[in-house]
C-alpha positions as CSV (number, residue, x, y, z in Angstrom):
1,M,5.1,-8.3,1.8
2,V,7.9,-10.3,0.1
3,D,10.4,-9.1,2.8
4,A,8.0,-10.5,5.4
5,T,7.0,-13.8,3.8
6,A,10.1,-15.0,1.9
7,P,12.1,-16.1,4.9
8,G,11.0,-19.6,5.8
9,C,10.2,-20.5,2.2
10,D,12.5,-22.7,0.1
11,Q,12.3,-20.3,-2.9
12,V,10.4,-17.2,-3.8
13,T,10.4,-15.4,-7.1
14,V,8.7,-12.1,-7.7
15,Y,7.4,-11.2,-11.2
16,H,7.3,-7.5,-11.1
17,C,5.0,-6.4,-14.0
18,D,5.5,-2.7,-14.3
19,A,3.2,-0.5,-16.4
20,W,5.1,1.7,-18.9
21,V,2.5,4.3,-19.8
22,A,3.0,6.7,-22.8
23,R,1.0,8.5,-25.4
24,M,1.1,6.3,-28.5
25,S,-0.8,6.1,-31.8
26,E,-2.5,2.8,-32.6
27,E,0.2,2.0,-35.1
28,R,3.1,2.8,-32.8
29,D,1.4,0.9,-30.0
30,G,1.3,-2.2,-32.1
31,E,5.0,-1.8,-33.0
32,V,6.0,-1.4,-29.3
33,V,4.0,-4.4,-28.2
34,R,5.5,-6.6,-30.8
35,A,9.0,-5.4,-30.0
36,N,8.5,-5.9,-26.3
37,A,7.2,-9.4,-26.8
38,A,10.2,-10.3,-28.9
39,L,12.7,-8.8,-26.5
40,L,11.3,-10.0,-23.2
41,P,12.3,-13.7,-23.4
42,R,15.9,-12.6,-24.0
43,A,16.0,-9.5,-21.9
44,A,14.3,-10.7,-18.7
45,H,16.7,-11.8,-16.1
46,T,16.6,-12.6,-12.4
47,T,18.1,-10.4,-9.7
48,E,18.2,-10.6,-5.9
49,T,15.6,-8.7,-3.9
50,V,14.4,-8.4,-0.3
51,G,14.0,-11.4,2.0
52,G,16.4,-13.6,0.0
53,A,13.8,-13.7,-2.9
54,R,14.6,-13.4,-6.6
55,M,12.9,-10.9,-8.9
56,R,12.2,-10.8,-12.6
57,Y,11.3,-7.3,-14.0
58,V,8.6,-7.3,-16.7
59,P,7.9,-4.0,-18.5
60,V,4.3,-3.7,-19.8
61,P,3.8,-1.0,-22.5
62,I,0.4,0.6,-22.1
63,P,-1.0,3.6,-24.1
64,R,-2.2,6.4,-21.9
65,G,-5.9,6.4,-21.2
66,E,-6.5,2.6,-21.3
67,W,-9.0,1.2,-18.8
68,H,-8.4,-1.6,-16.3
69,M,-9.5,-4.5,-18.4
70,E,-7.2,-3.7,-21.2
71,I,-4.4,-3.0,-18.7
72,A,-5.0,-6.5,-17.3
73,R,-4.8,-8.1,-20.7
74,R,-1.5,-6.4,-21.4
75,H,0.0,-7.6,-18.1
76,D,-1.1,-11.1,-19.0
77,E,0.5,-10.9,-22.5
78,A,3.7,-9.3,-21.3
79,L,4.2,-11.9,-18.5
80,R,3.5,-14.8,-21.0
81,A,6.1,-13.3,-23.3
82,A,8.6,-13.0,-20.5
83,L,8.0,-16.7,-19.6
84,G,8.3,-17.8,-23.2
85,G,4.8,-19.2,-23.1
86,V,5.7,-21.6,-20.2
87,P,3.6,-21.5,-17.1
88,I,5.0,-20.2,-13.8
89,D,6.8,-23.2,-12.3
90,A,5.5,-23.0,-8.8
91,P,2.8,-24.8,-6.7
92,V,1.7,-21.5,-5.1
93,V,1.2,-18.1,-6.8
94,H,0.1,-15.0,-4.9
95,A,-0.9,-12.0,-6.9
96,H,-1.0,-8.3,-6.0
97,V,-4.6,-6.9,-6.7
98,G,-7.3,-8.6,-8.7
99,L,-6.8,-6.6,-11.9
100,P,-4.3,-6.8,-13.3
101,G,-2.3,-9.0,-11.0
102,G,-4.8,-11.8,-10.3
103,W,-5.9,-11.9,-14.0
104,A,-2.3,-12.3,-15.2
105,A,-1.5,-14.9,-12.5
106,L,-4.4,-17.2,-13.3
107,R,-3.6,-17.2,-17.0
108,N,0.1,-18.0,-16.4
109,A,0.0,-20.4,-13.5
110,R,0.4,-24.1,-13.8
111,P,-3.0,-26.0,-13.9
112,D,-2.3,-27.5,-10.5
113,A,-1.1,-24.3,-8.9
114,R,-3.0,-22.6,-6.1
115,V,-3.4,-18.9,-6.9
116,Y,-4.2,-16.4,-4.1
117,V,-4.9,-12.7,-4.5
118,T,-4.7,-9.8,-2.1
119,E,-6.6,-6.6,-2.9
120,H,-5.9,-3.2,-1.3
121,A,-6.6,-0.7,-4.1
122,T,-8.3,2.5,-3.2
123,F,-9.7,2.8,-6.7
124,L,-11.9,-0.3,-6.8
125,D,-14.9,1.8,-7.8
126,H,-13.1,2.6,-11.0
127,V,-11.9,-0.9,-11.6
128,L,-15.4,-2.3,-11.3
129,D,-17.2,0.4,-13.3
130,T,-17.7,-1.6,-16.5
131,D,-19.5,-4.9,-17.1
132,E,-16.4,-6.4,-18.7
133,A,-14.1,-5.6,-15.8
134,R,-16.7,-6.8,-13.2
135,Q,-17.0,-10.1,-15.1
136,A,-13.3,-10.4,-15.2
137,Y,-13.0,-9.6,-11.5
138,D,-15.7,-12.2,-10.8
139,E,-13.7,-14.8,-12.6
140,V,-10.6,-13.9,-10.7
141,I,-12.3,-14.4,-7.3
142,T,-14.1,-17.6,-8.5
143,R,-10.9,-19.2,-9.8
144,S,-8.6,-18.2,-7.0
145,A,-7.8,-20.6,-4.2
146,G,-8.2,-17.7,-1.8
147,F,-9.0,-14.1,-2.1
148,F,-8.1,-11.5,0.5
149,A,-8.9,-7.9,1.3
150,V,-6.7,-5.8,3.7
151,G,-9.7,-4.2,5.3
152,E,-13.5,-3.5,5.2
153,A,-12.8,-0.5,3.0
154,V,-11.8,-2.9,0.3
155,R,-14.1,-5.8,1.1
156,G,-17.2,-3.6,1.2
157,P,-17.1,-2.3,-2.5
158,L,-16.3,-5.8,-3.7
159,L,-19.3,-7.3,-2.0
160,E,-21.5,-4.5,-3.2
161,A,-20.5,-5.3,-6.8
162,L,-20.2,-9.1,-6.4
163,P,-22.3,-10.1,-3.4
164,H,-22.3,-13.8,-4.2
165,H,-18.6,-13.9,-3.1
166,K,-19.5,-13.0,0.5
167,D,-17.9,-16.3,1.8
168,K,-14.9,-16.2,-0.5
169,I,-13.5,-12.8,0.3
170,Q,-11.5,-13.0,3.6
171,F,-9.2,-10.6,5.5
172,I,-5.5,-10.6,5.6
173,A,-3.1,-7.9,7.0
174,N,-0.5,-5.8,5.3
175,P,2.9,-6.4,7.0
176,V,4.8,-3.6,8.8
177,D,8.4,-3.8,9.9
178,F,8.5,-3.3,13.7
179,G,12.3,-4.0,13.9
180,D,14.0,-5.5,16.9
181,G,15.7,-2.6,18.5
182,A,14.8,-0.2,21.3
183,V,12.0,2.3,20.5
184,R,12.7,5.9,21.4
185,T,10.4,8.0,23.7
186,V,8.6,11.0,22.3
187,N,8.4,13.8,24.8
188,H,6.6,16.6,22.9
189,L,4.6,16.9,19.6
190,R,6.4,19.7,17.9
191,R,7.9,18.0,14.9
192,W,5.0,17.0,12.6
193,I,5.5,14.6,9.7
194,Y,3.3,13.5,6.8
195,V,4.2,10.5,4.6
196,G,2.3,9.9,1.4
197,G,1.3,11.3,-2.0
198,L,0.8,15.0,-2.4
199,I,-2.6,14.5,-3.9
200,Q,-6.1,15.8,-3.1
201,R,-7.4,12.5,-1.7
202,K,-4.7,12.6,1.1
203,G,-6.0,15.9,2.5
204,V,-2.6,17.5,2.3
205,G,-4.0,21.0,1.6
206,L,-6.1,20.9,4.8
207,L,-3.0,19.7,6.7
208,L,-1.0,22.7,5.6
209,E,-3.7,25.1,6.6
210,A,-4.1,23.4,10.0
211,F,-0.3,23.5,10.6
212,A,-0.2,27.2,9.9
213,T,-3.0,27.8,12.5
214,C,-1.2,25.7,15.1
215,R,2.2,27.2,14.4
216,A,0.7,30.7,15.0
217,E,0.0,29.4,18.5
218,D,3.4,27.6,18.9
219,P,6.3,29.0,16.7
220,K,8.4,25.9,17.5
221,L,6.3,23.6,15.4
222,T,7.7,22.2,12.1
223,L,6.2,20.1,9.4
224,T,8.0,17.7,7.0
225,M,6.0,16.5,4.0
226,V,7.5,13.3,2.6
227,G,6.3,12.3,-0.9
228,A,5.6,13.6,-4.4
229,G,2.5,14.5,-6.3
230,E,0.6,17.0,-8.4
231,L,0.0,19.4,-5.5
232,L,3.7,20.0,-4.7
233,D,3.9,23.4,-6.4
234,R,0.6,24.6,-5.0
235,L,1.6,23.5,-1.5
236,T,4.9,25.2,-1.8
237,E,3.3,28.5,-2.9
238,R,0.6,28.2,-0.2
239,A,3.2,27.7,2.6
240,A,4.8,31.0,1.5
241,E,1.5,32.7,1.5
242,L,0.8,31.5,5.0
243,G,4.2,32.6,6.2
244,V,5.3,29.1,7.2
245,A,7.7,28.3,4.4
246,D,10.7,28.4,6.8
247,A,9.0,25.7,8.9
248,V,7.8,23.4,6.2
249,T,10.1,20.9,4.4
250,F,9.2,19.1,1.2
251,T,11.5,16.1,0.8
252,G,10.0,14.7,-2.5
253,A,9.8,11.0,-3.0
254,V,12.2,9.0,-0.9
255,P,13.0,5.2,-0.6
256,P,11.0,3.3,2.1
257,D,14.0,3.0,4.4
258,E,14.5,6.8,4.3
259,A,10.8,7.4,5.0
260,L,11.1,5.2,8.1
261,R,14.3,7.0,9.2
262,L,12.5,10.3,8.9
263,M,9.6,9.0,11.0
264,S,12.0,8.1,13.8
265,A,13.3,11.7,13.7
266,H,9.8,13.3,14.3
267,D,7.3,13.5,17.0
268,L,3.8,13.1,15.4
269,L,2.5,11.6,12.2
270,V,-0.4,13.7,10.9
271,H,-2.4,11.7,8.3
272,P,-5.6,13.5,7.2
273,S,-6.5,11.2,4.3
274,R,-10.0,11.2,2.8
275,M,-9.9,7.4,2.2
276,E,-7.5,4.6,3.1
277,T,-8.0,0.9,2.6
278,F,-5.4,0.1,5.4
279,G,-3.1,3.0,6.2
280,V,0.3,1.4,6.4
281,T,2.1,4.7,7.4
282,V,-0.1,5.0,10.5
283,V,1.0,1.6,11.7
284,E,4.6,2.4,10.7
285,A,4.6,5.5,12.8
286,L,3.5,3.7,15.9
287,A,6.1,1.0,15.2
288,A,8.6,3.8,15.3
289,G,7.3,4.9,18.7
290,M,5.4,7.9,17.5
291,P,1.8,8.9,18.2
292,V,-0.6,9.6,15.3
293,L,-3.3,12.2,14.4
294,V,-5.3,10.4,11.7
295,T,-8.7,10.7,10.1
296,R,-11.4,8.0,10.3
297,C,-10.9,7.3,6.6
298,G,-11.5,3.6,6.4
299,G,-8.5,1.5,7.3
300,P,-7.1,3.4,10.4
301,E,-10.2,3.0,12.5
302,E,-9.9,-0.8,11.9
303,T,-6.2,-1.1,12.6
304,L,-6.5,1.1,15.6
305,A,-9.7,-0.3,17.0
306,G,-9.5,-0.6,20.8
307,I,-6.3,1.4,21.0
308,E,-7.5,4.8,19.5
309,G,-6.7,6.8,22.6
310,A,-3.5,5.0,23.4
311,A,-2.2,5.5,19.8
312,G,-3.1,9.2,19.5
313,E,-6.2,10.9,18.2
314,L,-8.7,10.0,15.5
315,I,-10.6,12.8,13.8
316,D,-13.4,12.9,11.3
317,V,-13.0,13.5,7.6
318,T,-14.2,17.0,6.9
319,D,-13.4,19.9,4.6
320,D,-12.5,22.1,7.5
321,P,-8.8,22.4,8.6
322,E,-9.9,23.3,12.1
323,T,-10.9,19.6,12.5
324,I,-7.1,18.8,12.3
325,S,-6.1,21.8,14.5
326,A,-8.6,20.9,17.2
327,G,-7.5,17.3,17.1
328,Y,-3.9,18.3,17.6
329,R,-4.8,20.5,20.5
330,R,-6.7,17.7,22.2
331,L,-3.8,15.3,21.7
332,R,-1.2,17.8,22.8
333,D,-3.1,18.6,26.0
334,R,-3.3,15.0,27.1
335,F,0.1,13.9,25.9
336,P,2.0,11.9,27.0
337,H,0.0,10.7,30.0
338,G,-3.2,10.3,28.1
339,T,-1.6,8.0,25.6
340,D,0.1,4.6,25.8
341,I,2.3,4.2,22.7
342,A,4.0,1.1,24.1
343,R,0.7,-0.7,24.5
344,A,-0.5,0.4,21.1
345,R,2.7,-0.7,19.5
346,A,2.6,-4.1,21.1
347,E,-1.0,-4.8,20.1
348,L,-0.3,-3.7,16.5
349,A,2.9,-5.9,16.3
350,A,0.8,-8.9,17.3
351,C,-1.3,-8.4,14.2
352,Y,0.9,-6.6,11.6
353,S,4.5,-7.4,12.3
354,Y,6.5,-9.4,9.7
355,P,6.4,-12.6,11.8
356,A,2.7,-12.3,12.4
357,V,1.8,-11.7,8.8
358,A,4.3,-14.3,7.5
359,Q,2.8,-17.0,9.8
360,E,-0.7,-16.4,8.4
361,H,0.5,-16.5,4.8
362,H,2.5,-19.7,5.3
363,R,-0.5,-21.3,7.0
364,I,-2.6,-20.5,4.0
365,W,-0.1,-21.3,1.3
366,F,1.1,-24.6,2.7
367,H,-1.8,-25.9,4.7
368,D,-2.2,-29.2,2.9
369,S,1.3,-30.6,3.1
370,Q,4.2,-30.0,5.5
371,S,6.5,-31.9,3.1
372,A,5.7,-30.0,-0.1
373,P,8.4,-27.6,-1.5
374,K,7.7,-24.1,-0.3
375,Q,8.0,-22.2,-3.6
376,P,5.5,-19.4,-3.7
377,E,5.7,-16.9,-6.6
378,W,4.6,-13.3,-6.1
379,L,3.1,-11.5,-9.0
380,A,3.4,-7.7,-8.4
381,G,1.4,-5.6,-10.7
382,Q,0.4,-2.0,-11.2
383,K,-0.9,-0.3,-8.1
């Protein structure tokens, strides 16, 4: 988001509040918090980051097991310590997620600053599961100058918990880098790729089972799984049990640029997630010129609305790997003439490219004065 929106602004500073989670006794926790607060004003320094922006890194010590309201308080306290008790010196502050980002932003912004918040968390049900957290989230939305959800999968749970904010919660897109170079042409669908966490919610176990079935029909198929997570060992074992270990590559976690490079070297993104608020990797795959096989898990059916067939194949969320296998066969049998990747890519770029998303943010941030200094501050918190 910073890479997309920083160009065109006079100055952008990112305060990256990063949760340092560890097991600590109550006594040790107090010692760590006091030491961190004492060190932050002296240790915090500004570095260069994407888009010509500056970044200040703010560690936030948190004992393992704390819930969202306490995490938000600690982000607020750590940021205040890093700032030396002085408010963020910017007319516009944009926070990442309501808790903890929005909470910390509102408590550390200037009285005259406009504070905006974008929410995209997939775990909102957990964030809003206590009265205290719901009240805090209510305050964040009420006090913000604008509050945005990246899709209906985010806005729906918020309105269920806080229906009186129906008119306040608007939509805004996540940005995706579409680049400016030529896009390759995919001629077959043999090199599968998955990009994301190796966790239950992403449906990666079902993906591996479906891949083994499809590879039995076509031994030329390969699968690359990009990401890290708690299921890595089990997936590795299962690939061997299924006899496809030689065709499956686990890369582990990679930097974003490397993930995009890997996408451009494959033929098909398979994304069988159980729930997504947006699904950035789905749009990134199409930006790279690659079709997608993706579940109707929330975000993707919104981002691909009207171009489902052109972009690839949407399948239902089920517990049966055959749903993925059958979806692949349908897509394979009509590819490439039954798809239109160029059209899908063009329509997505109009909504989600860096220039499109930046234009919308700049319109919101600086709507009241063309002469005001453009100095938004981004507050990036725990995901």
